[in-house]
C-alpha positions in Angstrom: 89.9 -95.5 -61.7 86.8 -97.6 -61.9 83.7 -97.5 -59.9 83.6 -100.0 -57.0 80.8 -102.6 -57.3 78.5 -103.1 -54.4 78.4 -106.5 -52.6 75.0 -107.9 -52.0 74.4 -110.4 -49.1 71.3 -112.5 -48.7 69.5 -111.7 -45.4 68.5 -115.4 -45.1 71.4 -117.6 -46.0 74.4 -115.2 -46.1 75.3 -115.8 -49.7 77.1 -112.8 -51.2 77.7 -111.6 -54.7 79.2 -108.6 -56.5 76.2 -106.5 -57.7 72.5 -106.9 -57.4 70.8 -110.3 -57.4 68.8 -111.0 -60.5 65.2 -110.0 -59.7 66.4 -109.2 -56.1 66.1 -112.9 -55.3 69.0 -114.8 -53.7 70.3 -117.3 -56.3 71.3 -119.7 -53.5 68.2 -119.9 -51.2 65.6 -118.2 -53.4 64.1 -116.4 -50.4 63.3 -112.8 -49.8 61.2 -110.6 -47.5 57.8 -109.5 -49.0 55.5 -106.9 -47.5 51.8 -106.5 -48.4 51.2 -103.0 -49.9 47.7 -102.8 -48.2 48.1 -104.1 -44.7 51.9 -104.3 -44.2 51.9 -108.0 -43.5 55.5 -109.4 -43.8 56.5 -112.9 -45.0 59.5 -114.8 -46.2 59.1 -116.7 -49.5 60.7 -117.3 -52.8 57.8 -115.4 -54.5 54.9 -113.4 -53.1 51.5 -115.1 -52.8 48.5 -114.0 -55.0 46.5 -113.2 -51.9 47.7 -111.8 -48.6 47.4 -114.3 -45.8 46.4 -111.6 -43.4 44.0 -109.2 -45.1 42.8 -111.8 -47.7 43.0 -109.2 -50.5 44.7 -109.6 -53.8 47.6 -107.2 -53.1 50.8 -106.1 -54.5 53.8 -107.4 -52.5 57.0 -105.3 -52.3 60.4 -106.8 -51.9 61.7 -105.2 -48.7 64.9 -107.3 -48.1 68.0 -105.4 -47.2 71.0 -106.4 -49.4 73.4 -103.6 -48.7 75.2 -102.2 -45.6 73.5 -98.8 -45.8 70.2 -100.4 -44.6 71.7 -102.8 -42.1 72.8 -105.6 -44.3 72.0 -109.3 -43.9 69.1 -110.3 -41.7 67.4 -106.9 -42.0 64.4 -105.5 -43.7 65.1 -102.3 -45.6 63.3 -99.5 -43.6 63.2 -97.3 -46.7 60.7 -99.6 -48.4 
C-alpha cells in the first residue's frame, strides 16, 4: 500500500495539484502570501520585494500561504509560520 500524496490548493486562484508547488508558488497565478520577518507586514505577490513597504528595511520575507487542509486550506495564511 503506497503513501497517499497531499493535494495542494492555491489560496488565491483555487488551482490544485498533487504534491507541493515548485518553490511554494502557484504555477497558475504565481501569487503567494509573504510576511516581513521584522515587522510582520503581509502582502500578496509573485515574489517578495527587496525592501518592506511598511518598515522600509531590507528584510527577509517568509512564504506564509496555507496550501493544505491542516492549516485551513485555500484563502488562509498558515498560522504556524
